[in-house]
N, CA, C and O atoms as CSV, one atom per row, in Angstrom:
chain,resi,resn,atom,element,x,y,z
A,1,MET,N,N,113.232,137.639,94.124
A,1,MET,CA,C,112.831,136.740,92.938
A,1,MET,C,C,111.201,137.235,93.105
A,1,MET,O,O,110.421,136.985,94.024
A,2,SER,N,N,111.031,137.881,92.099
A,2,SER,CA,C,109.307,138.445,92.417
A,2,SER,C,C,108.463,137.590,91.829
A,2,SER,O,O,107.272,137.734,92.106
A,3,ASP,N,N,108.837,136.543,90.920
A,3,ASP,CA,C,108.011,135.610,90.171
A,3,ASP,C,C,108.808,134.148,90.175
A,3,ASP,O,O,109.357,133.583,89.229
A,4,PRO,N,N,108.656,133.636,91.863
A,4,PRO,CA,C,109.643,132.700,91.641
A,4,PRO,C,C,108.996,131.197,90.907
A,4,PRO,O,O,107.824,130.820,90.924
A,5,TYR,N,N,110.234,130.493,90.255
A,5,TYR,CA,C,109.467,129.329,89.729
A,5,TYR,C,C,110.877,128.617,89.140
A,5,TYR,O,O,111.833,129.279,88.736
A,6,GLY,N,N,110.848,127.723,89.157
A,6,GLY,CA,C,112.115,126.603,88.993
A,6,GLY,C,C,112.240,126.083,89.635
A,6,GLY,O,O,111.615,126.276,90.677
A,7,VAL,N,N,113.346,124.776,89.496
A,7,VAL,CA,C,113.449,123.815,90.229
A,7,VAL,C,C,115.149,123.669,90.746
A,7,VAL,O,O,116.135,123.651,90.009
A,8,VAL,N,N,115.104,123.572,92.302
A,8,VAL,CA,C,116.180,123.871,93.277
A,8,VAL,C,C,117.025,122.539,92.790
A,8,VAL,O,O,116.351,121.518,92.658
A,9,LEU,N,N,118.122,122.473,92.573
A,9,LEU,CA,C,119.034,121.210,92.533
A,9,LEU,C,C,119.854,120.987,94.194
A,9,LEU,O,O,120.674,121.631,94.848
A,10,THR,N,N,119.100,119.722,94.371
A,10,THR,CA,C,119.689,119.320,95.435
A,10,THR,C,C,120.312,118.470,95.471
A,10,THR,O,O,120.420,117.942,96.578
A,11,LYS,N,N,121.155,117.786,94.173
A,11,LYS,CA,C,122.398,116.794,94.194
A,11,LYS,C,C,122.967,117.115,92.747
A,11,LYS,O,O,122.391,117.267,91.670
A,12,ILE,N,N,124.124,117.157,93.061
A,12,ILE,CA,C,124.727,117.309,91.994
A,12,ILE,C,C,125.821,115.971,91.663
A,12,ILE,O,O,126.258,115.406,92.666
A,13,ASP,N,N,126.114,115.633,90.787
A,13,ASP,CA,C,127.057,114.260,90.399
A,13,ASP,C,C,128.317,114.767,89.965
A,13,ASP,O,O,128.360,115.209,88.817
A,14,ALA,N,N,129.721,114.796,90.910
A,14,ALA,CA,C,130.548,115.791,91.085
A,14,ALA,C,C,131.117,115.374,89.391
A,14,ALA,O,O,131.785,116.193,88.759
A,15,ASP,N,N,130.784,114.160,88.869
A,15,ASP,CA,C,131.525,113.773,87.342
A,15,ASP,C,C,130.635,113.928,86.216
A,15,ASP,O,O,130.952,113.889,85.027
A,16,GLY,N,N,129.332,114.132,86.778
A,16,GLY,CA,C,128.004,114.862,85.759
A,16,GLY,C,C,128.182,115.963,84.830
A,16,GLY,O,O,129.147,116.693,85.061
A,17,ALA,N,N,127.454,116.235,83.828
A,17,ALA,CA,C,127.593,117.768,82.994
A,17,ALA,C,C,127.041,118.557,83.705
A,17,ALA,O,O,127.346,119.695,83.350
A,18,ALA,N,N,126.273,118.548,84.668
A,18,ALA,CA,C,125.479,119.823,85.887
A,18,ALA,C,C,127.325,120.345,86.246
A,18,ALA,O,O,127.885,121.250,85.628
A,19,ALA,N,N,127.928,119.583,87.270
A,19,ALA,CA,C,129.196,120.107,87.463
A,19,ALA,C,C,129.921,120.416,86.832
A,19,ALA,O,O,130.569,121.377,87.247
A,20,ARG,N,N,130.335,119.818,85.370
A,20,ARG,CA,C,131.188,120.202,84.369
A,20,ARG,C,C,130.667,121.780,83.759
A,20,ARG,O,O,131.463,122.531,83.196
A,21,ALA,N,N,129.323,122.103,83.958
A,21,ALA,CA,C,128.679,123.241,83.474
A,21,ALA,C,C,128.682,124.271,84.289
A,21,ALA,O,O,128.201,125.341,83.917
A,22,GLY,N,N,129.363,124.074,85.856
A,22,GLY,CA,C,129.174,124.919,87.180
A,22,GLY,C,C,128.198,125.056,87.436
A,22,GLY,O,O,127.869,126.238,87.536
A,23,LEU,N,N,127.280,124.170,87.664
A,23,LEU,CA,C,126.238,124.225,88.425
A,23,LEU,C,C,126.530,123.748,90.080
A,23,LEU,O,O,127.506,123.092,90.445
A,24,SER,N,N,125.819,124.075,90.649
A,24,SER,CA,C,125.822,124.037,92.169
A,24,SER,C,C,124.368,123.393,93.039
A,24,SER,O,O,123.240,123.495,92.557
A,25,VAL,N,N,124.676,122.680,94.487
A,25,VAL,CA,C,123.430,122.592,95.151
A,25,VAL,C,C,122.856,123.638,95.226
A,25,VAL,O,O,123.552,124.653,95.263
A,26,GLY,N,N,121.463,123.754,95.272
A,26,GLY,CA,C,120.983,125.234,95.787
A,26,GLY,C,C,120.820,125.812,94.735
A,26,GLY,O,O,119.837,126.543,94.859
A,27,ASP,N,N,121.374,125.911,93.470
A,27,ASP,CA,C,121.285,126.613,91.915
A,27,ASP,C,C,119.547,126.246,91.696
A,27,ASP,O,O,119.151,125.081,91.700
A,28,VAL,N,N,118.831,127.156,91.554
A,28,VAL,CA,C,117.305,127.064,91.048
A,28,VAL,C,C,117.410,127.387,89.552
A,28,VAL,O,O,117.798,128.467,89.106
A,29,VAL,N,N,116.905,126.017,88.616
A,29,VAL,CA,C,117.076,126.096,87.204
A,29,VAL,C,C,115.411,126.749,86.719
A,29,VAL,O,O,114.295,126.274,86.931
A,30,GLN,N,N,115.808,127.938,86.043
A,30,GLN,CA,C,114.489,128.481,85.947
A,30,GLN,C,C,114.006,128.449,84.384
A,30,GLN,O,O,112.803,128.444,84.123
A,31,SER,N,N,115.234,128.424,83.116
A,31,SER,CA,C,114.580,127.780,82.117
A,31,SER,C,C,116.235,126.744,81.365
A,31,SER,O,O,117.406,126.571,81.701
A,32,ILE,N,N,115.332,126.328,80.252
A,32,ILE,CA,C,116.168,125.634,79.841
A,32,ILE,C,C,116.178,125.558,77.964
A,32,ILE,O,O,115.480,124.748,77.352
A,33,ASN,N,N,116.947,126.392,77.395
A,33,ASN,CA,C,116.652,126.576,75.514
A,33,ASN,C,C,115.724,127.674,75.615
A,33,ASN,O,O,115.418,127.917,74.448
A,34,SER,N,N,114.929,128.703,76.599
A,34,SER,CA,C,114.009,129.357,76.982
A,34,SER,C,C,113.032,128.862,76.803
A,34,SER,O,O,112.179,129.437,76.126
A,35,SER,N,N,112.805,127.597,77.356
A,35,SER,CA,C,111.666,126.661,78.033
A,35,SER,C,C,111.612,127.166,79.337
A,35,SER,O,O,112.654,126.867,79.921
A,36,ARG,N,N,110.462,128.118,80.396
A,36,ARG,CA,C,110.757,127.961,81.554
A,36,ARG,C,C,110.234,126.510,82.451
A,36,ARG,O,O,109.235,125.893,82.082
A,37,ILE,N,N,110.893,126.161,83.428
A,37,ILE,CA,C,110.634,125.189,84.620
A,37,ILE,C,C,109.998,125.549,85.462
A,37,ILE,O,O,110.169,126.514,86.207
A,38,SER,N,N,108.832,124.466,85.411
A,38,SER,CA,C,108.005,124.618,86.602
A,38,SER,C,C,108.175,123.171,87.612
A,38,SER,O,O,107.698,123.219,88.746
A,39,ASN,N,N,108.780,122.071,87.201
A,39,ASN,CA,C,108.947,121.156,87.669
A,39,ASN,C,C,109.838,120.158,87.200
A,39,ASN,O,O,110.159,120.156,86.012
A,40,MET,N,N,110.304,119.258,88.038
A,40,MET,CA,C,111.200,117.955,87.778
A,40,MET,C,C,110.800,117.250,86.296
A,40,MET,O,O,111.485,116.400,85.728
A,41,ASP,N,N,109.799,117.689,85.915
A,41,ASP,CA,C,109.034,117.199,84.673
A,41,ASP,C,C,109.801,117.677,83.536
A,41,ASP,O,O,110.522,117.250,82.634
A,42,ASP,N,N,109.299,118.799,84.009
A,42,ASP,CA,C,109.932,119.800,82.563
A,42,ASP,C,C,111.347,119.160,82.201
A,42,ASP,O,O,111.650,118.687,81.105
A,43,ILE,N,N,112.025,119.224,83.156
A,43,ILE,CA,C,113.743,118.543,82.923
A,43,ILE,C,C,113.563,117.988,82.216
A,43,ILE,O,O,113.557,118.222,81.007
A,44,LYS,N,N,113.276,116.699,83.013
A,44,LYS,CA,C,113.355,115.334,82.087
A,44,LYS,C,C,112.956,115.012,80.684
A,44,LYS,O,O,113.519,114.201,79.949
A,45,SER,N,N,111.540,116.012,80.303
A,45,SER,CA,C,111.197,116.115,79.275
A,45,SER,C,C,112.178,116.845,78.647
A,45,SER,O,O,112.597,115.904,77.974
A,46,ILE,N,N,112.904,117.793,78.314
A,46,ILE,CA,C,114.154,118.681,77.872
A,46,ILE,C,C,115.416,117.891,77.581
A,46,ILE,O,O,116.188,117.926,76.623
A,47,VAL,N,N,115.392,117.066,78.849
A,47,VAL,CA,C,116.890,116.466,78.797
A,47,VAL,C,C,116.737,115.049,77.534
A,47,VAL,O,O,117.604,114.745,76.715
A,48,ALA,N,N,115.411,114.391,77.711
A,48,ALA,CA,C,115.115,113.091,77.206
A,48,ALA,C,C,114.871,113.570,75.265
A,48,ALA,O,O,114.523,112.715,74.450
A,49,GLN,N,N,115.083,114.727,74.958
A,49,GLN,CA,C,115.246,115.280,73.771
A,49,GLN,C,C,116.385,115.658,73.278
A,49,GLN,O,O,116.494,115.900,72.076
A,50,MET,N,N,117.447,115.772,74.167
A,50,MET,CA,C,118.824,116.122,73.928
A,50,MET,C,C,119.688,114.681,73.538
A,50,MET,O,O,119.570,113.595,74.105
A,51,SER,N,N,120.556,115.010,72.434
A,51,SER,CA,C,121.463,114.112,72.042
A,51,SER,C,C,122.866,114.141,72.522
A,51,SER,O,O,123.309,115.209,72.944
A,52,SER,N,N,123.743,112.896,72.498
A,52,SER,CA,C,125.083,113.608,72.401
A,52,SER,C,C,125.551,114.332,71.778
A,52,SER,O,O,125.267,114.223,70.585
A,53,GLY,N,N,126.597,115.570,72.198
A,53,GLY,CA,C,126.964,116.470,71.431
A,53,GLY,C,C,126.519,117.130,71.688
A,53,GLY,O,O,127.416,117.973,71.642
A,54,GLU,N,N,125.313,117.870,72.156
A,54,GLU,CA,C,124.372,118.630,72.031
A,54,GLU,C,C,124.769,119.552,73.383
A,54,GLU,O,O,125.292,119.142,74.419
A,55,THR,N,N,124.404,120.768,73.090
A,55,THR,CA,C,124.568,121.981,74.153
A,55,THR,C,C,123.121,122.475,74.588
A,55,THR,O,O,122.288,122.481,73.681
A,56,ALA,N,N,122.650,122.941,76.002
A,56,ALA,CA,C,121.392,123.577,75.852
A,56,ALA,C,C,121.608,124.606,76.850
A,56,ALA,O,O,122.322,124.315,77.809
A,57,SER,N,N,120.979,126.046,76.752
A,57,SER,CA,C,121.444,127.016,77.327
A,57,SER,C,C,120.194,126.746,78.770
A,57,SER,O,O,119.109,126.164,78.749
A,58,LEU,N,N,120.964,127.484,79.984
A,58,LEU,CA,C,120.514,127.231,80.975
A,58,LEU,C,C,120.667,128.586,81.636
A,58,LEU,O,O,121.716,129.230,81.637
A,59,THR,N,N,119.100,129.104,82.410
A,59,THR,CA,C,118.875,130.108,83.433
A,59,THR,C,C,119.029,129.660,84.552
A,59,THR,O,O,118.447,128.615,84.842
A,60,ILE,N,N,119.712,130.200,85.338
A,60,ILE,CA,C,120.283,129.989,87.025
A,60,ILE,C,C,119.794,130.976,87.888
A,60,ILE,O,O,120.008,132.148,87.580
A,61,TRP,N,N,118.876,130.592,89.412
A,61,TRP,CA,C,119.045,132.186,89.948
A,61,TRP,C,C,120.177,131.504,90.921
A,61,TRP,O,O,120.174,130.275,91.002
A,62,ARG,N,N,120.920,132.084,91.489
A,62,ARG,CA,C,121.849,132.105,92.338
A,62,ARG,C,C,121.877,132.998,92.819
A,62,ARG,O,O,121.820,134.054,92.190
A,63,ASP,N,N,122.011,132.931,94.599
A,63,ASP,CA,C,122.632,134.088,95.351
A,63,ASP,C,C,122.230,135.570,94.873
A,63,ASP,O,O,122.980,136.540,94.756
A,64,ARG,N,N,120.546,135.473,94.575
A,64,ARG,CA,C,120.032,136.586,94.557
A,64,ARG,C,C,120.177,137.435,92.853
A,64,ARG,O,O,119.951,138.589,92.489
A,65,GLU,N,N,120.583,136.395,92.250
A,65,GLU,CA,C,121.354,136.928,90.723
A,65,GLU,C,C,120.850,135.812,89.646
A,65,GLU,O,O,120.909,134.691,90.151
A,66,LEU,N,N,120.458,135.805,88.545
A,66,LEU,CA,C,120.322,135.021,87.275
A,66,LEU,C,C,121.559,135.032,86.785
A,66,LEU,O,O,122.190,136.084,86.684
A,67,TYR,N,N,122.064,133.810,86.410
A,67,TYR,CA,C,123.188,133.185,85.549
A,67,TYR,C,C,122.474,132.495,84.284
A,67,TYR,O,O,121.341,132.089,84.024
A,68,GLU,N,N,123.687,132.566,83.649
A,68,GLU,CA,C,123.723,131.869,82.444
A,68,GLU,C,C,124.786,130.589,82.182
A,68,GLU,O,O,126.005,130.762,82.167
A,69,ALA,N,N,124.187,129.361,81.990
A,69,ALA,CA,C,125.107,128.476,81.708
A,69,ALA,C,C,124.871,127.390,80.823
A,69,ALA,O,O,123.726,126.967,80.658
A,70,THR,N,N,126.024,126.813,80.135
A,70,THR,CA,C,125.581,125.804,78.799
A,70,THR,C,C,126.078,124.598,79.622
A,70,THR,O,O,126.936,124.390,80.480
A,71,LEU,N,N,125.058,123.847,78.902
A,71,LEU,CA,C,125.085,121.825,79.667
A,71,LEU,C,C,125.338,121.475,78.504
A,71,LEU,O,O,124.536,121.653,77.587
A,72,ALA,N,N,126.484,120.925,78.354
A,72,ALA,CA,C,126.731,119.735,77.193
A,72,ALA,C,C,126.414,118.307,77.661
A,72,ALA,O,O,126.643,117.883,78.794
A,73,PHE,N,N,125.852,117.610,76.640
A,73,PHE,CA,C,125.270,116.291,76.301
A,73,PHE,C,C,126.237,115.496,76.038
A,73,PHE,O,O,126.007,114.327,75.725
C-alpha cells in the first residue's frame, strides 16, 4: 500500500453486519461511501448517520489487494 490509511479491524461480531458483509479481522477499512477513513471516529460518524435498511459501500485492503464490500444496516 503506497499511501497507508484506514482502520484495521481487530474484532468482528460473528452475528453482526460486518461478518455478513464478509469482513475479517485484519481487514483495513479505507473508505465508506467514498469517504476516506483515517480513524475510528470517521467510521463512527458515518455509521451514526446510517438508518436501518440502508447500505454502505466499503473499500477494504486485504492480502495486498483492494476489495469492495457492501454493509447492510
